[in-house]
PDB file with SEQRES, HELIX, SHEET and CRYST1 records, atoms N, CA, C and O in Angstrom:
SEQRES   1 A   74  UNK UNK UNK UNK UNK UNK UNK UNK UNK UNK UNK UNK UNK          
SEQRES   2 A   74  UNK UNK UNK UNK UNK UNK UNK UNK UNK UNK UNK UNK UNK          
SEQRES   3 A   74  UNK UNK UNK UNK UNK UNK UNK UNK UNK UNK UNK UNK UNK          
SEQRES   4 A   74  UNK UNK UNK UNK UNK UNK UNK UNK UNK UNK UNK UNK UNK          
SEQRES   5 A   74  UNK UNK UNK UNK UNK UNK UNK UNK UNK UNK UNK UNK UNK          
SEQRES   6 A   74  UNK UNK UNK UNK UNK UNK UNK UNK UNK                          
HELIX    1 AA1 UNK A    6  UNK A   13  1                                   8    
HELIX    2 AA2 UNK A   15  UNK A   17  5                                   3    
HELIX    3 AA3 UNK A   20  UNK A   35  1                                  16    
HELIX    4 AA4 UNK A   43  UNK A   72  1                                  30    
CRYST1    1.000    1.000    1.000  90.00  90.00  90.00 P 1           1          
ATOM      1  N   UNK A   1     -17.569 -60.449-113.835  1.00  0.00           N  
ATOM      2  CA  UNK A   1     -17.698 -59.165-114.489  1.00  0.00           C  
ATOM      3  C   UNK A   1     -16.805 -58.152-113.777  1.00  0.00           C  
ATOM      4  O   UNK A   1     -16.686 -58.153-112.552  1.00  0.00           O  
ATOM      5  N   UNK A   2     -16.201 -57.314-114.555  1.00  0.00           N  
ATOM      6  CA  UNK A   2     -15.311 -56.305-113.978  1.00  0.00           C  
ATOM      7  C   UNK A   2     -16.110 -55.292-113.173  1.00  0.00           C  
ATOM      8  O   UNK A   2     -17.262 -54.994-113.487  1.00  0.00           O  
ATOM      9  N   UNK A   3     -15.485 -54.777-112.143  1.00  0.00           N  
ATOM     10  CA  UNK A   3     -16.144 -53.780-111.298  1.00  0.00           C  
ATOM     11  C   UNK A   3     -16.236 -52.449-112.040  1.00  0.00           C  
ATOM     12  O   UNK A   3     -15.350 -52.079-112.810  1.00  0.00           O  
ATOM     13  N   UNK A   4     -17.325 -51.751-111.784  1.00  0.00           N  
ATOM     14  CA  UNK A   4     -17.537 -50.456-112.394  1.00  0.00           C  
ATOM     15  C   UNK A   4     -16.849 -49.397-111.552  1.00  0.00           C  
ATOM     16  O   UNK A   4     -17.249 -49.147-110.415  1.00  0.00           O  
ATOM     17  N   UNK A   5     -15.833 -48.785-112.095  1.00  0.00           N  
ATOM     18  CA  UNK A   5     -15.127 -47.717-111.395  1.00  0.00           C  
ATOM     19  C   UNK A   5     -15.044 -46.526-112.336  1.00  0.00           C  
ATOM     20  O   UNK A   5     -15.109 -46.686-113.555  1.00  0.00           O  
ATOM     21  N   UNK A   6     -14.901 -45.345-111.778  1.00  0.00           N  
ATOM     22  CA  UNK A   6     -14.787 -44.173-112.654  1.00  0.00           C  
ATOM     23  C   UNK A   6     -13.632 -44.286-113.642  1.00  0.00           C  
ATOM     24  O   UNK A   6     -13.757 -43.849-114.786  1.00  0.00           O  
ATOM     25  N   UNK A   7     -12.524 -44.859-113.224  1.00  0.00           N  
ATOM     26  CA  UNK A   7     -11.394 -44.970-114.141  1.00  0.00           C  
ATOM     27  C   UNK A   7     -11.703 -45.946-115.263  1.00  0.00           C  
ATOM     28  O   UNK A   7     -11.274 -45.735-116.398  1.00  0.00           O  
ATOM     29  N   UNK A   8     -12.439 -47.010-114.966  1.00  0.00           N  
ATOM     30  CA  UNK A   8     -12.797 -47.961-116.014  1.00  0.00           C  
ATOM     31  C   UNK A   8     -13.743 -47.301-117.018  1.00  0.00           C  
ATOM     32  O   UNK A   8     -13.571 -47.451-118.228  1.00  0.00           O  
ATOM     33  N   UNK A   9     -14.726 -46.580-116.523  1.00  0.00           N  
ATOM     34  CA  UNK A   9     -15.652 -45.919-117.435  1.00  0.00           C  
ATOM     35  C   UNK A   9     -14.950 -44.844-118.243  1.00  0.00           C  
ATOM     36  O   UNK A   9     -15.260 -44.647-119.417  1.00  0.00           O  
ATOM     37  N   UNK A  10     -14.017 -44.157-117.632  1.00  0.00           N  
ATOM     38  CA  UNK A  10     -13.328 -43.112-118.374  1.00  0.00           C  
ATOM     39  C   UNK A  10     -12.314 -43.715-119.330  1.00  0.00           C  
ATOM     40  O   UNK A  10     -12.210 -43.282-120.477  1.00  0.00           O  
ATOM     41  N   UNK A  11     -11.567 -44.707-118.872  1.00  0.00           N  
ATOM     42  CA  UNK A  11     -10.516 -45.273-119.697  1.00  0.00           C  
ATOM     43  C   UNK A  11     -11.029 -46.106-120.847  1.00  0.00           C  
ATOM     44  O   UNK A  11     -10.502 -46.018-121.955  1.00  0.00           O  
ATOM     45  N   UNK A  12     -12.055 -46.919-120.606  1.00  0.00           N  
ATOM     46  CA  UNK A  12     -12.539 -47.822-121.633  1.00  0.00           C  
ATOM     47  C   UNK A  12     -13.535 -47.119-122.560  1.00  0.00           C  
ATOM     48  O   UNK A  12     -13.441 -47.244-123.781  1.00  0.00           O  
ATOM     49  N   UNK A  13     -14.462 -46.400-121.999  1.00  0.00           N  
ATOM     50  CA  UNK A  13     -15.531 -45.821-122.803  1.00  0.00           C  
ATOM     51  C   UNK A  13     -15.474 -44.303-122.901  1.00  0.00           C  
ATOM     52  O   UNK A  13     -16.254 -43.720-123.654  1.00  0.00           O  
ATOM     53  N   UNK A  14     -14.598 -43.654-122.184  1.00  0.00           N  
ATOM     54  CA  UNK A  14     -14.456 -42.219-122.273  1.00  0.00           C  
ATOM     55  C   UNK A  14     -15.665 -41.454-121.784  1.00  0.00           C  
ATOM     56  O   UNK A  14     -16.057 -40.466-122.404  1.00  0.00           O  
ATOM     57  N   UNK A  15     -16.273 -41.890-120.676  1.00  0.00           N  
ATOM     58  CA  UNK A  15     -17.489 -41.263-120.183  1.00  0.00           C  
ATOM     59  C   UNK A  15     -17.254 -39.873-119.607  1.00  0.00           C  
ATOM     60  O   UNK A  15     -18.208 -39.119-119.415  1.00  0.00           O  
ATOM     61  N   UNK A  16     -16.028 -39.528-119.333  1.00  0.00           N  
ATOM     62  CA  UNK A  16     -15.735 -38.218-118.751  1.00  0.00           C  
ATOM     63  C   UNK A  16     -16.102 -37.087-119.709  1.00  0.00           C  
ATOM     64  O   UNK A  16     -16.466 -35.996-119.271  1.00  0.00           O  
ATOM     65  N   UNK A  17     -16.009 -37.341-121.000  1.00  0.00           N  
ATOM     66  CA  UNK A  17     -16.290 -36.283-121.967  1.00  0.00           C  
ATOM     67  C   UNK A  17     -17.779 -36.078-122.208  1.00  0.00           C  
ATOM     68  O   UNK A  17     -18.151 -35.106-122.864  1.00  0.00           O  
ATOM     69  N   UNK A  18     -18.652 -36.960-121.701  1.00  0.00           N  
ATOM     70  CA  UNK A  18     -20.091 -36.834-121.896  1.00  0.00           C  
ATOM     71  C   UNK A  18     -20.734 -36.116-120.721  1.00  0.00           C  
ATOM     72  O   UNK A  18     -20.266 -36.211-119.586  1.00  0.00           O  
ATOM     73  N   UNK A  19     -21.808 -35.400-121.004  1.00  0.00           N  
ATOM     74  CA  UNK A  19     -22.570 -34.751-119.942  1.00  0.00           C  
ATOM     75  C   UNK A  19     -23.522 -35.766-119.323  1.00  0.00           C  
ATOM     76  O   UNK A  19     -23.697 -36.866-119.848  1.00  0.00           O  
ATOM     77  N   UNK A  20     -24.132 -35.392-118.209  1.00  0.00           N  
ATOM     78  CA  UNK A  20     -25.085 -36.273-117.549  1.00  0.00           C  
ATOM     79  C   UNK A  20     -26.270 -36.563-118.468  1.00  0.00           C  
ATOM     80  O   UNK A  20     -26.776 -37.684-118.491  1.00  0.00           O  
ATOM     81  N   UNK A  21     -26.709 -35.566-119.218  1.00  0.00           N  
ATOM     82  CA  UNK A  21     -27.829 -35.775-120.140  1.00  0.00           C  
ATOM     83  C   UNK A  21     -27.467 -36.767-121.246  1.00  0.00           C  
ATOM     84  O   UNK A  21     -28.286 -37.599-121.635  1.00  0.00           O  
ATOM     85  N   UNK A  22     -26.238 -36.671-121.746  1.00  0.00           N  
ATOM     86  CA  UNK A  22     -25.782 -37.616-122.763  1.00  0.00           C  
ATOM     87  C   UNK A  22     -25.777 -39.042-122.214  1.00  0.00           C  
ATOM     88  O   UNK A  22     -26.171 -39.982-122.906  1.00  0.00           O  
ATOM     89  N   UNK A  23     -25.335 -39.194-120.987  1.00  0.00           N  
ATOM     90  CA  UNK A  23     -25.263 -40.527-120.392  1.00  0.00           C  
ATOM     91  C   UNK A  23     -26.664 -41.070-120.122  1.00  0.00           C  
ATOM     92  O   UNK A  23     -26.912 -42.264-120.293  1.00  0.00           O  
ATOM     93  N   UNK A  24     -27.586 -40.189-119.698  1.00  0.00           N  
ATOM     94  CA  UNK A  24     -28.978 -40.626-119.538  1.00  0.00           C  
ATOM     95  C   UNK A  24     -29.541 -41.097-120.874  1.00  0.00           C  
ATOM     96  O   UNK A  24     -30.272 -42.086-120.924  1.00  0.00           O  
ATOM     97  N   UNK A  25     -29.209 -40.399-121.949  1.00  0.00           N  
ATOM     98  CA  UNK A  25     -29.670 -40.806-123.281  1.00  0.00           C  
ATOM     99  C   UNK A  25     -29.104 -42.167-123.666  1.00  0.00           C  
ATOM    100  O   UNK A  25     -29.801 -42.995-124.252  1.00  0.00           O  
ATOM    101  N   UNK A  26     -27.838 -42.394-123.332  1.00  0.00           N  
ATOM    102  CA  UNK A  26     -27.228 -43.700-123.618  1.00  0.00           C  
ATOM    103  C   UNK A  26     -27.923 -44.815-122.828  1.00  0.00           C  
ATOM    104  O   UNK A  26     -28.148 -45.907-123.350  1.00  0.00           O  
ATOM    105  N   UNK A  27     -28.259 -44.529-121.568  1.00  0.00           N  
ATOM    106  CA  UNK A  27     -28.958 -45.513-120.746  1.00  0.00           C  
ATOM    107  C   UNK A  27     -30.336 -45.805-121.324  1.00  0.00           C  
ATOM    108  O   UNK A  27     -30.775 -46.955-121.337  1.00  0.00           O  
ATOM    109  N   UNK A  28     -31.022 -44.766-121.804  1.00  0.00           N  
ATOM    110  CA  UNK A  28     -32.332 -44.971-122.423  1.00  0.00           C  
ATOM    111  C   UNK A  28     -32.225 -45.817-123.684  1.00  0.00           C  
ATOM    112  O   UNK A  28     -33.091 -46.648-123.954  1.00  0.00           O  
ATOM    113  N   UNK A  29     -31.168 -45.605-124.449  1.00  0.00           N  
ATOM    114  CA  UNK A  29     -30.956 -46.400-125.657  1.00  0.00           C  
ATOM    115  C   UNK A  29     -30.717 -47.871-125.311  1.00  0.00           C  
ATOM    116  O   UNK A  29     -31.176 -48.764-126.023  1.00  0.00           O  
ATOM    117  N   UNK A  30     -30.001 -48.113-124.218  1.00  0.00           N  
ATOM    118  CA  UNK A  30     -29.757 -49.495-123.788  1.00  0.00           C  
ATOM    119  C   UNK A  30     -31.067 -50.149-123.369  1.00  0.00           C  
ATOM    120  O   UNK A  30     -31.300 -51.316-123.683  1.00  0.00           O  
ATOM    121  N   UNK A  31     -31.926 -49.412-122.663  1.00  0.00           N  
ATOM    122  CA  UNK A  31     -33.216 -49.958-122.236  1.00  0.00           C  
ATOM    123  C   UNK A  31     -34.085 -50.243-123.456  1.00  0.00           C  
ATOM    124  O   UNK A  31     -34.775 -51.262-123.493  1.00  0.00           O  
ATOM    125  N   UNK A  32     -34.064 -49.368-124.447  1.00  0.00           N  
ATOM    126  CA  UNK A  32     -34.843 -49.598-125.664  1.00  0.00           C  
ATOM    127  C   UNK A  32     -34.321 -50.805-126.439  1.00  0.00           C  
ATOM    128  O   UNK A  32     -35.084 -51.478-127.132  1.00  0.00           O  
ATOM    129  N   UNK A  33     -33.054 -51.072-126.325  1.00  0.00           N  
ATOM    130  CA  UNK A  33     -32.449 -52.218-127.005  1.00  0.00           C  
ATOM    131  C   UNK A  33     -33.026 -53.531-126.477  1.00  0.00           C  
ATOM    132  O   UNK A  33     -33.082 -54.520-127.208  1.00  0.00           O  
ATOM    133  N   UNK A  34     -33.449 -53.548-125.226  1.00  0.00           N  
ATOM    134  CA  UNK A  34     -34.004 -54.768-124.635  1.00  0.00           C  
ATOM    135  C   UNK A  34     -35.258 -55.186-125.382  1.00  0.00           C  
ATOM    136  O   UNK A  34     -35.467 -56.377-125.614  1.00  0.00           O  
ATOM    137  N   UNK A  35     -36.104 -54.225-125.766  1.00  0.00           N  
ATOM    138  CA  UNK A  35     -37.362 -54.532-126.445  1.00  0.00           C  
ATOM    139  C   UNK A  35     -37.176 -54.873-127.921  1.00  0.00           C  
ATOM    140  O   UNK A  35     -38.108 -55.355-128.564  1.00  0.00           O  
ATOM    141  N   UNK A  36     -36.002 -54.633-128.456  1.00  0.00           N  
ATOM    142  CA  UNK A  36     -35.749 -54.892-129.871  1.00  0.00           C  
ATOM    143  C   UNK A  36     -35.733 -56.400-130.131  1.00  0.00           C  
ATOM    144  O   UNK A  36     -34.991 -57.124-129.467  1.00  0.00           O  
ATOM    145  N   UNK A  37     -36.536 -56.889-131.082  1.00  0.00           N  
ATOM    146  CA  UNK A  37     -36.557 -58.335-131.356  1.00  0.00           C  
ATOM    147  C   UNK A  37     -35.238 -58.861-131.928  1.00  0.00           C  
ATOM    148  O   UNK A  37     -34.963 -60.058-131.838  1.00  0.00           O  
ATOM    149  N   UNK A  38     -34.433 -57.994-132.505  1.00  0.00           N  
ATOM    150  CA  UNK A  38     -33.146 -58.424-133.070  1.00  0.00           C  
ATOM    151  C   UNK A  38     -32.041 -58.448-132.025  1.00  0.00           C  
ATOM    152  O   UNK A  38     -30.904 -58.800-132.341  1.00  0.00           O  
ATOM    153  N   UNK A  39     -32.351 -58.085-130.797  1.00  0.00           N  
ATOM    154  CA  UNK A  39     -31.356 -58.008-129.735  1.00  0.00           C  
ATOM    155  C   UNK A  39     -30.816 -59.396-129.398  1.00  0.00           C  
ATOM    156  O   UNK A  39     -31.583 -60.333-129.176  1.00  0.00           O  
ATOM    157  N   UNK A  40     -29.504 -59.518-129.363  1.00  0.00           N  
ATOM    158  CA  UNK A  40     -28.883 -60.796-129.006  1.00  0.00           C  
ATOM    159  C   UNK A  40     -28.223 -60.743-127.633  1.00  0.00           C  
ATOM    160  O   UNK A  40     -27.741 -61.763-127.139  1.00  0.00           O  
ATOM    161  N   UNK A  41     -28.196 -59.563-127.012  1.00  0.00           N  
ATOM    162  CA  UNK A  41     -27.583 -59.413-125.689  1.00  0.00           C  
ATOM    163  C   UNK A  41     -28.543 -59.892-124.607  1.00  0.00           C  
ATOM    164  O   UNK A  41     -29.761 -59.898-124.786  1.00  0.00           O  
ATOM    165  N   UNK A  42     -27.968 -60.289-123.491  1.00  0.00           N  
ATOM    166  CA  UNK A  42     -28.755 -60.737-122.349  1.00  0.00           C  
ATOM    167  C   UNK A  42     -29.495 -59.546-121.741  1.00  0.00           C  
ATOM    168  O   UNK A  42     -28.857 -58.548-121.406  1.00  0.00           O  
ATOM    169  N   UNK A  43     -30.822 -59.617-121.586  1.00  0.00           N  
ATOM    170  CA  UNK A  43     -31.586 -58.495-121.021  1.00  0.00           C  
ATOM    171  C   UNK A  43     -31.138 -58.119-119.607  1.00  0.00           C  
ATOM    172  O   UNK A  43     -31.148 -56.941-119.251  1.00  0.00           O  
ATOM    173  N   UNK A  44     -30.750 -59.098-118.809  1.00  0.00           N  
ATOM    174  CA  UNK A  44     -30.284 -58.796-117.447  1.00  0.00           C  
ATOM    175  C   UNK A  44     -29.020 -57.945-117.500  1.00  0.00           C  
ATOM    176  O   UNK A  44     -28.868 -56.997-116.730  1.00  0.00           O  
ATOM    177  N   UNK A  45     -28.121 -58.287-118.406  1.00  0.00           N  
ATOM    178  CA  UNK A  45     -26.894 -57.528-118.545  1.00  0.00           C  
ATOM    179  C   UNK A  45     -27.205 -56.105-118.990  1.00  0.00           C  
ATOM    180  O   UNK A  45     -26.615 -55.153-118.480  1.00  0.00           O  
ATOM    181  N   UNK A  46     -28.127 -55.954-119.935  1.00  0.00           N  
ATOM    182  CA  UNK A  46     -28.488 -54.631-120.417  1.00  0.00           C  
ATOM    183  C   UNK A  46     -29.129 -53.794-119.315  1.00  0.00           C  
ATOM    184  O   UNK A  46     -28.847 -52.601-119.207  1.00  0.00           O  
ATOM    185  N   UNK A  47     -29.993 -54.407-118.491  1.00  0.00           N  
ATOM    186  CA  UNK A  47     -30.603 -53.681-117.367  1.00  0.00           C  
ATOM    187  C   UNK A  47     -29.539 -53.213-116.394  1.00  0.00           C  
ATOM    188  O   UNK A  47     -29.580 -52.078-115.920  1.00  0.00           O  
ATOM    189  N   UNK A  48     -28.581 -54.091-116.095  1.00  0.00           N  
ATOM    190  CA  UNK A  48     -27.504 -53.706-115.173  1.00  0.00           C  
ATOM    191  C   UNK A  48     -26.668 -52.576-115.759  1.00  0.00           C  
ATOM    192  O   UNK A  48     -26.302 -51.645-115.042  1.00  0.00           O  
ATOM    193  N   UNK A  49     -26.363 -52.642-117.041  1.00  0.00           N  
ATOM    194  CA  UNK A  49     -25.556 -51.611-117.670  1.00  0.00           C  
ATOM    195  C   UNK A  49     -26.303 -50.277-117.667  1.00  0.00           C  
ATOM    196  O   UNK A  49     -25.709 -49.229-117.413  1.00  0.00           O  
ATOM    197  N   UNK A  50     -27.602 -50.319-117.949  1.00  0.00           N  
ATOM    198  CA  UNK A  50     -28.397 -49.086-117.922  1.00  0.00           C  
ATOM    199  C   UNK A  50     -28.432 -48.508-116.509  1.00  0.00           C  
ATOM    200  O   UNK A  50     -28.359 -47.292-116.329  1.00  0.00           O  
ATOM    201  N   UNK A  51     -28.542 -49.371-115.520  1.00  0.00           N  
ATOM    202  CA  UNK A  51     -28.554 -48.910-114.125  1.00  0.00           C  
ATOM    203  C   UNK A  51     -27.220 -48.244-113.772  1.00  0.00           C  
ATOM    204  O   UNK A  51     -27.202 -47.215-113.096  1.00  0.00           O  
ATOM    205  N   UNK A  52     -26.115 -48.820-114.222  1.00  0.00           N  
ATOM    206  CA  UNK A  52     -24.803 -48.249-113.939  1.00  0.00           C  
ATOM    207  C   UNK A  52     -24.606 -46.925-114.667  1.00  0.00           C  
ATOM    208  O   UNK A  52     -23.998 -46.002-114.124  1.00  0.00           O  
ATOM    209  N   UNK A  53     -25.111 -46.827-115.881  1.00  0.00           N  
ATOM    210  CA  UNK A  53     -25.006 -45.573-116.608  1.00  0.00           C  
ATOM    211  C   UNK A  53     -25.830 -44.486-115.924  1.00  0.00           C  
ATOM    212  O   UNK A  53     -25.381 -43.345-115.812  1.00  0.00           O  
ATOM    213  N   UNK A  54     -27.025 -44.832-115.469  1.00  0.00           N  
ATOM    214  CA  UNK A  54     -27.849 -43.857-114.749  1.00  0.00           C  
ATOM    215  C   UNK A  54     -27.187 -43.442-113.438  1.00  0.00           C  
ATOM    216  O   UNK A  54     -27.276 -42.282-113.034  1.00  0.00           O  
ATOM    217  N   UNK A  55     -26.535 -44.376-112.784  1.00  0.00           N  
ATOM    218  CA  UNK A  55     -25.802 -44.072-111.551  1.00  0.00           C  
ATOM    219  C   UNK A  55     -24.688 -43.064-111.838  1.00  0.00           C  
ATOM    220  O   UNK A  55     -24.501 -42.102-111.093  1.00  0.00           O  
ATOM    221  N   UNK A  56     -23.960 -43.296-112.917  1.00  0.00           N  
ATOM    222  CA  UNK A  56     -22.873 -42.389-113.279  1.00  0.00           C  
ATOM    223  C   UNK A  56     -23.422 -41.005-113.638  1.00  0.00           C  
ATOM    224  O   UNK A  56     -22.839 -39.987-113.264  1.00  0.00           O  
ATOM    225  N   UNK A  57     -24.533 -40.969-114.356  1.00  0.00           N  
ATOM    226  CA  UNK A  57     -25.127 -39.681-114.722  1.00  0.00           C  
ATOM    227  C   UNK A  57     -25.573 -38.926-113.482  1.00  0.00           C  
ATOM    228  O   UNK A  57     -25.374 -37.715-113.390  1.00  0.00           O  
ATOM    229  N   UNK A  58     -26.173 -39.626-112.527  1.00  0.00           N  
ATOM    230  CA  UNK A  58     -26.602 -38.962-111.292  1.00  0.00           C  
ATOM    231  C   UNK A  58     -25.390 -38.441-110.517  1.00  0.00           C  
ATOM    232  O   UNK A  58     -25.447 -37.367-109.919  1.00  0.00           O  
ATOM    233  N   UNK A  59     -24.312 -39.194-110.528  1.00  0.00           N  
ATOM    234  CA  UNK A  59     -23.084 -38.770-109.859  1.00  0.00           C  
ATOM    235  C   UNK A  59     -22.540 -37.496-110.505  1.00  0.00           C  
ATOM    236  O   UNK A  59     -22.071 -36.597-109.807  1.00  0.00           O  
ATOM    237  N   UNK A  60     -22.602 -37.417-111.834  1.00  0.00           N  
ATOM    238  CA  UNK A  60     -22.158 -36.221-112.535  1.00  0.00           C  
ATOM    239  C   UNK A  60     -23.062 -35.032-112.204  1.00  0.00           C  
ATOM    240  O   UNK A  60     -22.581 -33.909-112.053  1.00  0.00           O  
ATOM    241  N   UNK A  61     -24.371 -35.278-112.090  1.00  0.00           N  
ATOM    242  CA  UNK A  61     -25.298 -34.204-111.730  1.00  0.00           C  
ATOM    243  C   UNK A  61     -25.002 -33.676-110.330  1.00  0.00           C  
ATOM    244  O   UNK A  61     -25.009 -32.466-110.105  1.00  0.00           O  
ATOM    245  N   UNK A  62     -24.743 -34.580-109.395  1.00  0.00           N  
ATOM    246  CA  UNK A  62     -24.419 -34.165-108.033  1.00  0.00           C  
ATOM    247  C   UNK A  62     -23.130 -33.354-108.012  1.00  0.00           C  
ATOM    248  O   UNK A  62     -23.031 -32.363-107.288  1.00  0.00           O  
ATOM    249  N   UNK A  63     -22.149 -33.767-108.795  1.00  0.00           N  
ATOM    250  CA  UNK A  63     -20.881 -33.034-108.850  1.00  0.00           C  
ATOM    251  C   UNK A  63     -21.091 -31.635-109.424  1.00  0.00           C  
ATOM    252  O   UNK A  63     -20.502 -30.666-108.945  1.00  0.00           O  
ATOM    253  N   UNK A  64     -21.929 -31.536-110.449  1.00  0.00           N  
ATOM    254  CA  UNK A  64     -22.213 -30.226-111.038  1.00  0.00           C  
ATOM    255  C   UNK A  64     -22.911 -29.319-110.023  1.00  0.00           C  
ATOM    256  O   UNK A  64     -22.585 -28.137-109.915  1.00  0.00           O  
ATOM    257  N   UNK A  65     -23.880 -29.880-109.274  1.00  0.00           N  
ATOM    258  CA  UNK A  65     -24.574 -29.106-108.241  1.00  0.00           C  
ATOM    259  C   UNK A  65     -23.612 -28.672-107.137  1.00  0.00           C  
ATOM    260  O   UNK A  65     -23.683 -27.546-106.644  1.00  0.00           O  
ATOM    261  N   UNK A  66     -22.719 -29.574-106.757  1.00  0.00           N  
ATOM    262  CA  UNK A  66     -21.740 -29.271-105.714  1.00  0.00           C  
ATOM    263  C   UNK A  66     -20.815 -28.134-106.155  1.00  0.00           C  
ATOM    264  O   UNK A  66     -20.543 -27.214-105.382  1.00  0.00           O  
ATOM    265  N   UNK A  67     -20.342 -28.201-107.376  1.00  0.00           N  
ATOM    266  CA  UNK A  67     -19.469 -27.151-107.909  1.00  0.00           C  
ATOM    267  C   UNK A  67     -20.200 -25.822-107.970  1.00  0.00           C  
ATOM    268  O   UNK A  67     -19.622 -24.779-107.664  1.00  0.00           O  
ATOM    269  N   UNK A  68     -21.471 -25.851-108.362  1.00  0.00           N  
ATOM    270  CA  UNK A  68     -22.243 -24.614-108.443  1.00  0.00           C  
ATOM    271  C   UNK A  68     -22.440 -24.006-107.045  1.00  0.00           C  
ATOM    272  O   UNK A  68     -22.381 -22.786-106.893  1.00  0.00           O  
ATOM    273  N   UNK A  69     -22.674 -24.840-106.032  1.00  0.00           N  
ATOM    274  CA  UNK A  69     -22.812 -24.333-104.671  1.00  0.00           C  
ATOM    275  C   UNK A  69     -21.520 -23.713-104.182  1.00  0.00           C  
ATOM    276  O   UNK A  69     -21.542 -22.676-103.519  1.00  0.00           O  
ATOM    277  N   UNK A  70     -20.390 -24.335-104.499  1.00  0.00           N  
ATOM    278  CA  UNK A  70     -19.099 -23.807-104.057  1.00  0.00           C  
ATOM    279  C   UNK A  70     -18.779 -22.481-104.737  1.00  0.00           C  
ATOM    280  O   UNK A  70     -18.186 -21.592-104.125  1.00  0.00           O  
ATOM    281  N   UNK A  71     -19.163 -22.351-105.979  1.00  0.00           N  
ATOM    282  CA  UNK A  71     -18.897 -21.097-106.690  1.00  0.00           C  
ATOM    283  C   UNK A  71     -19.710 -19.949-106.103  1.00  0.00           C  
ATOM    284  O   UNK A  71     -19.260 -18.803-106.078  1.00  0.00           O  
ATOM    285  N   UNK A  72     -20.918 -20.271-105.629  1.00  0.00           N  
ATOM    286  CA  UNK A  72     -21.763 -19.246-105.023  1.00  0.00           C  
ATOM    287  C   UNK A  72     -21.361 -18.948-103.594  1.00  0.00           C  
ATOM    288  O   UNK A  72     -21.776 -17.939-103.024  1.00  0.00           O  
ATOM    289  N   UNK A  73     -20.554 -19.822-103.012  1.00  0.00           N  
ATOM    290  CA  UNK A  73     -20.099 -19.608-101.639  1.00  0.00           C  
ATOM    291  C   UNK A  73     -21.098 -20.049-100.594  1.00  0.00           C  
ATOM    292  O   UNK A  73     -21.082 -19.556 -99.466  1.00  0.00           O  
ATOM    293  N   UNK A  74     -21.965 -20.974-100.960  1.00  0.00           N  
ATOM    294  CA  UNK A  74     -22.976 -21.457-100.004  1.00  0.00           C  
ATOM    295  C   UNK A  74     -22.403 -22.572 -99.173  1.00  0.00           C  
ATOM    296  O   UNK A  74     -23.092 -23.116 -98.309  1.00  0.00           O  
TER     297      UNK A  74                                                      
END                                                                             
């Protein structure tokens, strides 16, 4: 499996244009897909993908907090 890097997420899926909340919603949709009886994807793969999406969303949240602190001069 290819490594998850910011450039891969941005280049392949365009995650840079989504907010952290949007990415959390996408991760929730992936988790809900696991319970779907029509799902043909491997549940382990879906769990890993949801975990990576949540990781990216948390990274975006930290960046937003960091930028806000710098703007305030803290």
